C-alpha positions as CSV (number, residue, x, y, z in Angstrom):
1,X,70.8,-21.6,-16.5
2,X,67.9,-20.5,-14.3
3,X,64.7,-22.7,-14.6
4,X,61.4,-21.5,-13.2
5,X,58.5,-23.9,-13.4
6,X,55.2,-22.2,-13.9
7,X,52.7,-23.8,-11.7
8,X,49.2,-24.4,-12.9
9,X,46.9,-21.4,-12.4
10,X,49.9,-19.2,-11.6
11,X,50.0,-15.8,-13.3
12,X,52.9,-15.0,-15.6
13,X,53.7,-11.9,-13.5
14,X,54.2,-14.1,-10.4
15,X,56.5,-16.5,-12.3
16,X,58.5,-13.6,-13.7
17,X,58.9,-12.2,-10.2
18,X,60.3,-15.6,-9.0
19,X,62.7,-15.6,-12.0
20,X,63.9,-12.1,-11.1
21,X,64.4,-13.1,-7.5
22,X,66.5,-16.2,-8.5
23,X,68.4,-14.2,-11.0
24,X,69.2,-11.5,-8.4
25,X,70.5,-14.2,-6.0
26,X,73.0,-15.5,-8.6
27,X,74.8,-12.1,-8.6
28,X,75.4,-12.1,-12.4
29,X,74.6,-8.4,-12.8
30,X,76.7,-7.4,-9.8
31,X,79.6,-9.4,-11.3
32,X,79.1,-7.8,-14.7
33,X,79.1,-4.3,-13.3
34,X,82.3,-4.9,-11.3
35,X,84.1,-6.2,-14.4
36,X,83.2,-3.3,-16.6
37,X,85.8,-1.0,-14.8
38,X,88.9,-2.3,-13.1
39,X,89.2,-1.5,-9.5
40,X,92.4,-1.8,-7.5
41,X,92.4,-4.3,-4.7
42,X,93.1,-1.7,-2.1
43,X,90.0,0.2,-3.1
44,X,87.9,-3.0,-3.2
45,X,89.1,-3.8,0.3
46,X,88.4,-0.2,1.5
47,X,84.8,-0.4,0.3
48,X,84.3,-3.8,1.9
49,X,85.5,-2.4,5.2
50,X,83.2,0.7,4.9
51,X,80.2,-1.6,4.2
52,X,81.1,-3.8,7.3
53,X,81.3,-0.7,9.5
54,X,78.0,0.5,8.2
55,X,76.3,-2.8,8.9
56,X,77.7,-3.0,12.4
57,X,76.4,0.5,13.1
58,X,72.9,-0.6,12.0
59,X,73.1,-3.7,14.3
60,X,74.1,-1.6,17.3
61,X,71.2,0.7,16.8
62,X,68.7,-2.2,16.8
63,X,70.4,-4.1,19.6
């Protein structure tokens, strides 16, 4: 369970934003979406490789 302590004088919008950020870091929604439809391991591996190639190409452009 995610707990966000609201500091004194802090707006509710700010606390909600911190909650959303913590929730995003847990990866619950990503996990839920991945479980909705089965994906073969070979396809999962292929997408991971494609993402890695893309990230490397971004790093080469900046470097």
